C-alpha positions as a Markdown table, in Angstrom:
| # | Residue | x | y | z |
|---|---|---|---|---|
| 1 | Unk | 54.2 | -123.4 | -53.4 |
| 2 | Unk | 56.8 | -124.0 | -51.2 |
| 3 | Unk | 57.1 | -126.2 | -48.2 |
| 4 | Unk | 58.5 | -123.9 | -46.6 |
| 5 | Unk | 56.2 | -121.8 | -44.1 |
| 6 | Unk | 54.9 | -118.3 | -45.9 |
| 7 | Unk | 53.7 | -115.7 | -43.4 |
| 8 | Unk | 51.1 | -113.6 | -44.7 |
| 9 | Unk | 50.6 | -110.4 | -43.2 |
| 10 | Unk | 47.3 | -108.7 | -43.1 |
| 11 | Unk | 46.7 | -105.5 | -44.0 |
| 12 | Unk | 42.7 | -104.2 | -43.5 |
| 13 | Unk | 41.9 | -101.4 | -45.3 |
| 14 | Unk | 38.7 | -101.0 | -43.5 |
| 15 | Unk | 36.9 | -99.3 | -41.2 |
| 16 | Unk | 35.9 | -101.9 | -38.7 |
| 17 | Unk | 37.9 | -105.2 | -38.7 |
| 18 | Unk | 37.6 | -106.4 | -35.4 |
| 19 | Unk | 41.2 | -105.7 | -34.3 |
| 20 | Unk | 42.8 | -102.8 | -36.2 |
| 21 | Unk | 39.8 | -101.0 | -38.2 |
| 22 | Unk | 40.1 | -97.9 | -39.5 |
| 23 | Unk | 44.1 | -97.9 | -38.9 |
| 24 | Unk | 45.1 | -98.0 | -42.3 |
| 25 | Unk | 42.7 | -95.9 | -44.2 |
| 26 | Unk | 44.5 | -92.8 | -45.2 |
| 27 | Unk | 47.4 | -92.7 | -47.2 |
| 28 | Unk | 50.0 | -92.1 | -45.1 |
| 29 | Unk | 49.1 | -94.2 | -42.4 |
| 30 | Unk | 48.5 | -96.8 | -45.3 |
| 31 | Unk | 52.0 | -96.2 | -46.3 |
| 32 | Unk | 53.7 | -96.9 | -43.2 |
| 33 | Unk | 51.9 | -100.5 | -42.6 |
| 34 | Unk | 53.0 | -101.8 | -46.3 |
| 35 | Unk | 56.5 | -101.1 | -45.5 |
| 36 | Unk | 56.0 | -102.5 | -41.9 |
| 37 | Unk | 55.1 | -105.4 | -43.3 |
| 38 | Unk | 58.3 | -105.7 | -45.8 |
| 39 | Unk | 60.5 | -104.8 | -43.7 |
| 40 | Unk | 59.3 | -107.3 | -41.2 |
| 41 | Unk | 59.4 | -109.7 | -43.9 |
| 42 | Unk | 56.1 | -110.9 | -45.2 |
| 43 | Unk | 56.0 | -113.6 | -47.6 |
| 44 | Unk | 52.4 | -112.6 | -49.2 |
| 45 | Unk | 50.6 | -109.7 | -48.4 |
| 46 | Unk | 46.7 | -110.2 | -47.8 |
| 47 | Unk | 44.6 | -107.0 | -48.5 |
| 48 | Unk | 41.2 | -106.8 | -47.7 |
| 49 | Unk | 38.0 | -104.3 | -47.6 |
| 50 | Unk | 35.4 | -105.4 | -46.1 |
| 51 | Unk | 35.2 | -106.8 | -42.4 |
| 52 | Unk | 34.0 | -110.2 | -41.8 |
| 53 | Unk | 34.2 | -110.4 | -38.4 |
| 54 | Unk | 31.5 | -112.0 | -36.8 |
| 55 | Unk | 27.8 | -109.8 | -37.4 |
| 56 | Unk | 29.6 | -107.6 | -40.2 |
| 57 | Unk | 27.3 | -106.2 | -43.1 |
| 58 | Unk | 28.6 | -106.8 | -47.0 |
| 59 | Unk | 29.6 | -103.9 | -48.8 |
| 60 | Unk | 29.3 | -102.7 | -52.5 |
| 61 | Unk | 31.3 | -103.9 | -54.9 |
| 62 | Unk | 32.3 | -100.2 | -55.5 |
| 63 | Unk | 33.2 | -99.7 | -52.0 |
| 64 | Unk | 35.0 | -102.6 | -51.7 |
| 65 | Unk | 37.1 | -101.4 | -54.6 |
| 66 | Unk | 37.7 | -98.1 | -53.7 |
| 67 | Unk | 39.5 | -99.4 | -50.9 |
| 68 | Unk | 41.8 | -102.3 | -52.1 |
| 69 | Unk | 42.6 | -101.0 | -55.1 |
| 70 | Unk | 44.6 | -98.3 | -54.5 |
| 71 | Unk | 46.2 | -100.8 | -51.7 |
| 72 | Unk | 47.5 | -103.0 | -54.3 |
| 73 | Unk | 48.6 | -100.7 | -55.8 |
| 74 | Unk | 50.3 | -98.7 | -53.7 |
| 75 | Unk | 52.3 | -102.0 | -52.5 |
| 76 | Unk | 53.3 | -103.1 | -56.3 |
| 77 | Unk | 54.7 | -99.9 | -56.7 |
| 78 | Unk | 57.0 | -100.6 | -53.4 |
| 79 | Unk | 57.5 | -104.8 | -54.6 |
| 80 | Unk | 56.7 | -108.0 | -56.2 |
| 81 | Unk | 55.9 | -109.2 | -53.1 |
| 82 | Unk | 53.1 | -112.0 | -53.9 |
| 83 | Unk | 49.5 | -110.4 | -52.9 |
| 84 | Unk | 46.4 | -112.0 | -52.1 |
| 85 | Unk | 43.3 | -110.1 | -52.1 |
| 86 | Unk | 40.7 | -110.7 | -49.8 |
| 87 | Unk | 36.9 | -110.9 | -51.0 |
| 88 | Unk | 34.4 | -113.3 | -51.9 |
| 89 | Unk | 32.8 | -111.1 | -55.0 |
| 90 | Unk | 34.2 | -111.4 | -58.7 |
| 91 | Unk | 34.3 | -107.9 | -59.9 |
| 92 | Unk | 36.7 | -106.7 | -56.8 |
| 93 | Unk | 38.7 | -110.2 | -57.3 |
| 94 | Unk | 39.1 | -109.0 | -61.4 |
| 95 | Unk | 40.3 | -105.8 | -60.7 |
| 96 | Unk | 42.9 | -107.0 | -58.1 |
| 97 | Unk | 44.6 | -109.1 | -60.6 |
| 98 | Unk | 44.2 | -106.1 | -63.2 |
| 99 | Unk | 46.0 | -104.0 | -60.7 |
| 100 | Unk | 48.5 | -106.1 | -59.5 |
| 101 | Unk | 47.6 | -109.0 | -56.9 |
| 102 | Unk | 48.4 | -112.6 | -57.6 |
| 103 | Unk | 45.9 | -115.0 | -55.3 |
| 104 | Unk | 42.4 | -114.7 | -54.3 |
| 105 | Unk | 41.6 | -115.6 | -50.8 |
| 106 | Unk | 37.3 | -116.0 | -51.0 |
| 107 | Unk | 35.8 | -116.9 | -47.3 |
| 108 | Unk | 32.9 | -118.4 | -48.9 |
| 109 | Unk | 35.1 | -121.5 | -51.0 |
| 110 | Unk | 34.0 | -120.0 | -54.0 |
| 111 | Unk | 30.2 | -119.7 | -53.2 |
| 112 | Unk | 29.0 | -116.7 | -52.7 |
| 113 | Unk | 29.4 | -115.3 | -56.0 |
| 114 | Unk | 28.6 | -117.6 | -59.3 |
| 115 | Unk | 31.4 | -115.6 | -61.3 |
| 116 | Unk | 34.3 | -116.1 | -59.1 |
| 117 | Unk | 35.3 | -119.3 | -60.9 |
| 118 | Unk | 35.3 | -117.4 | -64.0 |
| 119 | Unk | 37.8 | -115.1 | -62.1 |
| 120 | Unk | 39.7 | -117.8 | -60.7 |
| 121 | Unk | 40.3 | -119.7 | -63.9 |
| 122 | Unk | 41.1 | -116.6 | -65.7 |
| 123 | Unk | 44.3 | -116.4 | -64.2 |
| 124 | Unk | 47.0 | -119.1 | -62.8 |
| 125 | Unk | 47.4 | -117.6 | -59.6 |
| 126 | Unk | 46.4 | -120.3 | -56.3 |
| 127 | Unk | 42.9 | -119.5 | -54.7 |
| 128 | Unk | 42.6 | -120.0 | -50.9 |
| 129 | Unk | 39.2 | -121.6 | -50.0 |
| 130 | Unk | 37.7 | -121.4 | -46.3 |
| 131 | Unk | 35.6 | -123.7 | -44.4 |
| 132 | Unk | 32.3 | -120.9 | -42.6 |
| 133 | Unk | 29.4 | -122.2 | -41.1 |
| 134 | Unk | 27.1 | -119.5 | -42.0 |
| 135 | Unk | 28.1 | -116.2 | -43.2 |
| 136 | Unk | 29.8 | -113.0 | -41.3 |
| 137 | Unk | 26.3 | -111.9 | -40.5 |
| 138 | Unk | 25.0 | -115.5 | -39.2 |
| 139 | Unk | 27.8 | -117.8 | -38.2 |
| 140 | Unk | 28.7 | -117.0 | -34.8 |
| 141 | Unk | 24.6 | -117.1 | -33.7 |
| 142 | Unk | 24.5 | -120.7 | -32.5 |
| 143 | Unk | 27.4 | -122.7 | -34.5 |
| 144 | Unk | 26.9 | -126.7 | -33.7 |
| 145 | Unk | 28.8 | -129.7 | -35.1 |
| 146 | Unk | 28.6 | -133.1 | -34.8 |
| 147 | Unk | 32.6 | -133.5 | -35.4 |
| 148 | Unk | 34.0 | -130.2 | -36.5 |
| 149 | Unk | 37.4 | -131.6 | -38.1 |
| 150 | Unk | 35.7 | -134.5 | -39.6 |
| 151 | Unk | 32.7 | -132.0 | -41.5 |
| 152 | Unk | 35.7 | -130.1 | -42.8 |
| 153 | Unk | 37.2 | -132.2 | -43.7 |
| 154 | Unk | 34.0 | -133.0 | -45.7 |
| 155 | Unk | 34.0 | -129.6 | -47.3 |
| 156 | Unk | 37.3 | -129.4 | -48.6 |
| 157 | Unk | 37.0 | -133.1 | -50.2 |
| 158 | Unk | 33.4 | -131.1 | -52.0 |
| 159 | Unk | 34.9 | -128.3 | -52.9 |
| 160 | Unk | 38.0 | -129.3 | -54.1 |
| 161 | Unk | 36.1 | -131.7 | -56.6 |
| 162 | Unk | 33.9 | -128.9 | -57.3 |
| 163 | Unk | 36.7 | -126.6 | -58.4 |
| 164 | Unk | 38.5 | -129.7 | -60.2 |
| 165 | Unk | 35.6 | -130.2 | -62.1 |
| 166 | Unk | 35.4 | -126.3 | -63.4 |
| 167 | Unk | 39.2 | -126.4 | -64.4 |
| 168 | Unk | 41.5 | -125.8 | -61.6 |
| 169 | Unk | 43.8 | -127.8 | -61.0 |
| 170 | Unk | 44.5 | -129.1 | -57.1 |
| 171 | Unk | 48.0 | -127.6 | -57.5 |
| 172 | Unk | 46.5 | -123.8 | -56.9 |
| 173 | Unk | 44.3 | -124.5 | -54.2 |
| 174 | Unk | 44.9 | -123.5 | -50.5 |
| 175 | Unk | 42.7 | -124.5 | -48.0 |
| 176 | Unk | 41.8 | -122.9 | -44.3 |
| 177 | Unk | 40.0 | -124.7 | -41.6 |
| 178 | Unk | 38.2 | -121.2 | -40.6 |
| 179 | Unk | 39.0 | -120.3 | -37.4 |
| 180 | Unk | 36.6 | -118.2 | -35.8 |
| 181 | Unk | 34.1 | -118.6 | -39.0 |
| 182 | Unk | 31.1 | -120.7 | -37.3 |
| 183 | Unk | 33.2 | -122.1 | -34.4 |
| 184 | Unk | 33.0 | -122.3 | -30.8 |
| 185 | Unk | 36.3 | -121.8 | -28.5 |
| 186 | Unk | 36.0 | -126.2 | -28.4 |
| 187 | Unk | 35.8 | -126.2 | -32.6 |
| 188 | Unk | 38.7 | -124.1 | -32.9 |
| 189 | Unk | 40.5 | -125.9 | -30.6 |
| 190 | Unk | 39.8 | -129.1 | -32.0 |
| 191 | Unk | 41.2 | -128.0 | -35.6 |
| 192 | Unk | 44.4 | -126.6 | -33.7 |
| 193 | Unk | 44.7 | -130.2 | -32.2 |
| 194 | Unk | 44.2 | -131.4 | -35.6 |
| 195 | Unk | 46.6 | -129.1 | -38.5 |
| 196 | Unk | 47.9 | -132.1 | -39.4 |
| 197 | Unk | 45.1 | -134.5 | -40.8 |
| 198 | Unk | 44.0 | -131.3 | -43.3 |
| 199 | Unk | 47.0 | -132.2 | -45.2 |
| 200 | Unk | 45.2 | -135.1 | -46.1 |
| 201 | Unk | 43.7 | -133.0 | -49.1 |
| 202 | Unk | 47.2 | -132.6 | -50.7 |
| 203 | Unk | 46.9 | -129.1 | -50.6 |
| 204 | Unk | 48.9 | -126.5 | -48.5 |
| 205 | Unk | 47.2 | -125.2 | -45.1 |
| 206 | Unk | 46.3 | -121.7 | -44.0 |
| 207 | Unk | 46.0 | -120.9 | -40.5 |
| 208 | Unk | 44.2 | -117.2 | -40.0 |
| 209 | Unk | 44.2 | -117.2 | -35.9 |
| 210 | Unk | 45.4 | -113.7 | -35.0 |
| 211 | Unk | 43.9 | -112.4 | -32.7 |
| 212 | Unk | 40.8 | -113.8 | -33.0 |
| 213 | Unk | 37.9 | -114.1 | -30.0 |
| 214 | Unk | 39.2 | -117.1 | -28.8 |
| 215 | Unk | 42.1 | -116.3 | -27.0 |
| 216 | Unk | 40.6 | -113.6 | -25.5 |
| 217 | Unk | 38.4 | -116.1 | -24.3 |
| 218 | Unk | 41.3 | -118.3 | -23.1 |
| 219 | Unk | 43.2 | -115.6 | -22.0 |
| 220 | Unk | 41.2 | -112.5 | -20.8 |
| 221 | Unk | 43.1 | -110.0 | -23.7 |
| 222 | Unk | 41.9 | -107.7 | -26.1 |
| 223 | Unk | 42.9 | -108.0 | -29.6 |
| 224 | Unk | 46.0 | -105.7 | -29.6 |
| 225 | Unk | 47.2 | -107.9 | -26.8 |
| 226 | Unk | 47.2 | -110.7 | -28.5 |
| 227 | Unk | 50.0 | -111.2 | -30.7 |
| 228 | Unk | 52.9 | -113.1 | -28.1 |
| 229 | Unk | 49.8 | -115.8 | -28.2 |
| 230 | Unk | 49.1 | -115.8 | -31.6 |
| 231 | Unk | 53.1 | -116.1 | -32.7 |
| 232 | Unk | 52.9 | -119.0 | -29.8 |
| 233 | Unk | 50.1 | -120.8 | -32.0 |
| 234 | Unk | 51.7 | -120.5 | -35.5 |
| 235 | Unk | 54.9 | -122.4 | -34.0 |
| 236 | Unk | 52.6 | -124.8 | -32.7 |
| 237 | Unk | 50.9 | -125.1 | -36.3 |
| 238 | Unk | 53.7 | -124.9 | -38.1 |
| 239 | Unk | 55.1 | -128.3 | -35.7 |
| 240 | Unk | 52.2 | -129.5 | -37.3 |
| 241 | Unk | 52.3 | -128.8 | -41.0 |
| 242 | Unk | 51.0 | -126.0 | -41.8 |
| 243 | Unk | 52.0 | -124.1 | -44.8 |
| 244 | Unk | 51.0 | -120.6 | -44.3 |
| 245 | Unk | 50.4 | -118.1 | -41.2 |
| 246 | Unk | 48.0 | -115.4 | -41.6 |
| 247 | Unk | 48.6 | -112.9 | -38.9 |
| 248 | Unk | 49.0 | -109.1 | -38.0 |
| 249 | Unk | 52.2 | -109.2 | -36.1 |
| 250 | Unk | 55.0 | -110.6 | -39.0 |
| 251 | Unk | 58.0 | -109.8 | -37.1 |
| 252 | Unk | 56.4 | -111.3 | -33.4 |
| 253 | Unk | 55.4 | -114.0 | -36.0 |
| 254 | Unk | 58.9 | -115.2 | -37.0 |
| 255 | Unk | 60.4 | -114.8 | -33.6 |
| 256 | Unk | 58.7 | -117.6 | -32.3 |
| 257 | Unk | 59.6 | -119.6 | -35.8 |
| 258 | Unk | 62.8 | -119.4 | -35.1 |
| 259 | Unk | 62.6 | -120.2 | -31.4 |
| 260 | Unk | 61.1 | -123.6 | -32.4 |
| 261 | Unk | 63.9 | -123.8 | -35.5 |
| 262 | Unk | 66.6 | -123.6 | -32.7 |
| 263 | Unk | 65.1 | -126.0 | -30.7 |
| 264 | Unk | 64.6 | -128.8 | -33.1 |
| 265 | Unk | 68.7 | -128.1 | -34.7 |
């Protein structure tokens, strides 16, 4: 992947995602969202059909397929933009790749479904592995770490080694520290202070902080009003070497990055 930061635009085709659940389920609204992401300049579109908000329940494979495959097909008819499928299920990943997805974004880091490694080996695209303590249903009950940054490093060391042992080259792996996934406010801030340290694994680093609840805790803002704080953090993460920013508001993020680029000139 390029050393230049890439913007991953979020397309949630779910009824219950924490920020925009239900907004893009109807075909016309979905087309509008896809066009918005493309027009604003998303480098990657991340399509998810199962909410991973705190306390979310798992949905069936068929339900997830019914949500993500039409969205991927609609994107692919419009553009050759890279498409990431946000799933922990091998069957969904397999069908998504057949429909035109080019990346797998697995929040379980291939721990949820033992067949996911076979799907990952079956194509040549990137795979995103995320750190999460627990599951979406349990992760925010009582997250605890002795040293959150050190434990995330240990997790990635183990997962990358496991993937390499199973035939997935390190050059294909992207790491995501999992902002908000089994973390308190202080855990999230510690991660954001140490983005540069995540580069030690030799993999691109993805930061998924967009509209997350810790911003609401800090600033007292509802999800729909967190785009500029998200963009400010995006700029700080890029200064630390983040490679991919997973965000809802692509244009706002790009404006913030243009500002820091101008100041650095």
